[in-house]
C-alpha positions as CSV (number, residue, x, y, z in Angstrom):
1,M,28.6,160.1,75.3
2,T,30.3,157.4,73.4
3,C,33.6,157.7,71.6
4,C,32.3,156.2,68.4
5,F,33.8,159.2,66.4
6,V,37.3,157.7,67.2
7,Y,36.4,154.2,66.2
8,A,34.0,154.8,63.3
9,P,34.1,158.3,62.1
10,C,32.6,157.3,58.8
11,A,29.5,156.1,60.5
12,V,29.1,159.3,62.5
13,E,29.5,161.4,59.3
14,S,27.1,159.2,57.5
15,E,24.5,159.7,60.2
16,L,25.1,163.4,60.0
17,D,24.7,163.4,56.2
18,D,21.4,161.4,56.5
19,E,20.0,163.9,59.1
20,L,21.0,166.9,57.1
21,R,19.4,165.4,54.0
22,F,16.2,164.7,56.0
23,H,16.0,168.3,57.1
24,F,16.6,169.6,53.6
25,D,13.9,167.3,52.2
26,Q,11.5,168.6,54.9
27,L,12.1,172.2,53.7
28,V,11.6,171.1,50.1
29,N,8.3,169.4,51.1
30,Q,7.1,172.5,52.9
31,H,7.7,174.6,49.8
32,L,6.0,172.0,47.7
33,A,3.0,172.0,50.0
34,A,2.9,175.8,49.6
35,G,2.4,175.3,45.9
36,L,5.8,176.0,44.5
37,P,7.3,173.9,41.7
38,L,10.0,171.4,42.5
39,A,12.9,173.4,41.1
40,E,11.9,176.5,43.0
41,S,11.3,174.6,46.2
42,R,14.8,173.2,46.1
43,R,16.3,176.6,45.4
44,R,14.5,178.2,48.3
45,A,15.3,175.3,50.6
46,R,19.0,175.7,49.7
47,I,18.8,179.4,50.5
48,E,17.1,178.8,53.8
49,F,19.2,175.9,54.8
50,G,22.5,177.6,54.0
51,G,25.7,176.0,52.9
52,T,25.9,172.3,53.7
53,E,29.5,172.4,54.8
54,Q,28.8,175.3,57.2
55,V,25.9,173.4,58.7
56,R,28.0,170.3,59.0
57,E,30.8,172.2,60.8
58,E,28.2,173.8,63.2
59,C,26.9,170.3,63.9
60,R,30.4,169.0,64.6
61,E,31.1,171.9,66.9
62,A,27.8,171.3,68.7
63,R,28.7,167.7,69.2
64,G,31.4,168.8,71.5
65,T,34.0,166.3,70.3
66,Q,36.0,168.6,68.0
67,F,39.0,168.6,70.4
68,L,39.1,164.8,70.7
69,E,38.6,164.4,66.9
70,T,41.5,166.7,66.2
71,L,43.6,165.0,68.8
72,A,42.9,161.6,67.3
73,Q,43.7,162.9,63.8
74,D,47.0,164.5,65.1
75,F,47.9,161.2,66.8
76,R,47.4,159.2,63.6
77,F,49.4,161.7,61.6
78,N,52.3,161.5,64.1
79,L,52.3,157.7,64.0
80,R,52.6,157.9,60.2
81,M,55.5,160.3,60.4
82,L,57.2,158.1,63.0
83,R,56.8,155.1,60.7
84,K,58.6,157.0,57.9
85,A,61.6,157.7,60.1
86,P,62.5,154.5,62.0
87,G,65.9,155.8,63.2
88,F,64.4,158.9,64.8
89,T,61.6,156.7,66.2
90,A,64.1,154.4,67.9
91,I,66.0,157.3,69.4
92,A,62.8,159.0,70.6
93,V,61.5,155.8,72.2
94,L,64.8,155.2,73.9
95,A,65.0,158.8,75.2
96,L,61.4,158.7,76.4
97,G,62.1,155.4,78.2
98,I,65.2,156.7,79.9
99,G,63.3,159.9,80.9
100,T,60.4,158.0,82.3
101,N,62.6,155.6,84.2
102,T,64.5,158.5,85.7
103,A,61.4,160.3,86.8
104,I,59.9,157.2,88.4
105,F,63.0,156.4,90.3
106,S,63.5,160.0,91.4
107,V,60.0,160.0,92.9
108,L,60.4,156.7,94.5
109,E,63.8,157.7,96.0
110,S,62.4,161.0,97.4
111,V,59.3,159.4,98.8
112,L,60.5,156.0,100.1
113,V,64.3,156.0,100.6
114,R,64.6,159.4,102.3
115,R,61.7,158.5,104.6
116,F,63.5,155.4,105.7
117,R,66.8,157.3,106.1
118,R,65.1,159.7,108.4
119,A,63.7,156.9,110.5
120,A,67.1,155.3,110.7
121,T,68.9,158.4,111.9
122,G,70.2,158.4,115.5
123,A,69.7,161.0,118.2
124,A,72.7,163.0,117.0
125,G,71.2,163.3,113.5
126,F,73.7,161.0,111.9
127,P,72.6,157.8,110.2
128,S,73.2,154.7,112.2
129,R,74.9,152.0,110.2
130,P,73.3,148.6,111.0
131,H,75.5,145.6,110.7
132,G,78.4,147.8,109.5
133,C,76.9,148.6,106.1
134,P,78.8,151.7,104.8
135,W,76.3,152.5,102.1
136,L,73.3,153.1,104.4
């Protein structure tokens, strides 16, 4: 499945409108073939077809991209709100940067540095200090 709904939502909606229009016209043509006048054929087709918005919503749900469409819409809304408050945006970006940096260095310290410290410990369990380095 392609993610064209994110890049070109208007094209996807246009295709959906064209398809729904085609099916509606097919219902009208069936009623016309049965001998009903045009106005009555359209009326019956509308009754059988149901509300167009409900049918569109069912098609959107059947597409299975409702979650991603909503997520993209929320993301665009949040970007607009961040553009309106540049001071808050600067503080938020700084806080996220500091938090990310702290998390990365905490993981690296726990995985790499402690492993090397354990390898450098002597038989007594105390770290050996090569070359007189007090910080190792």
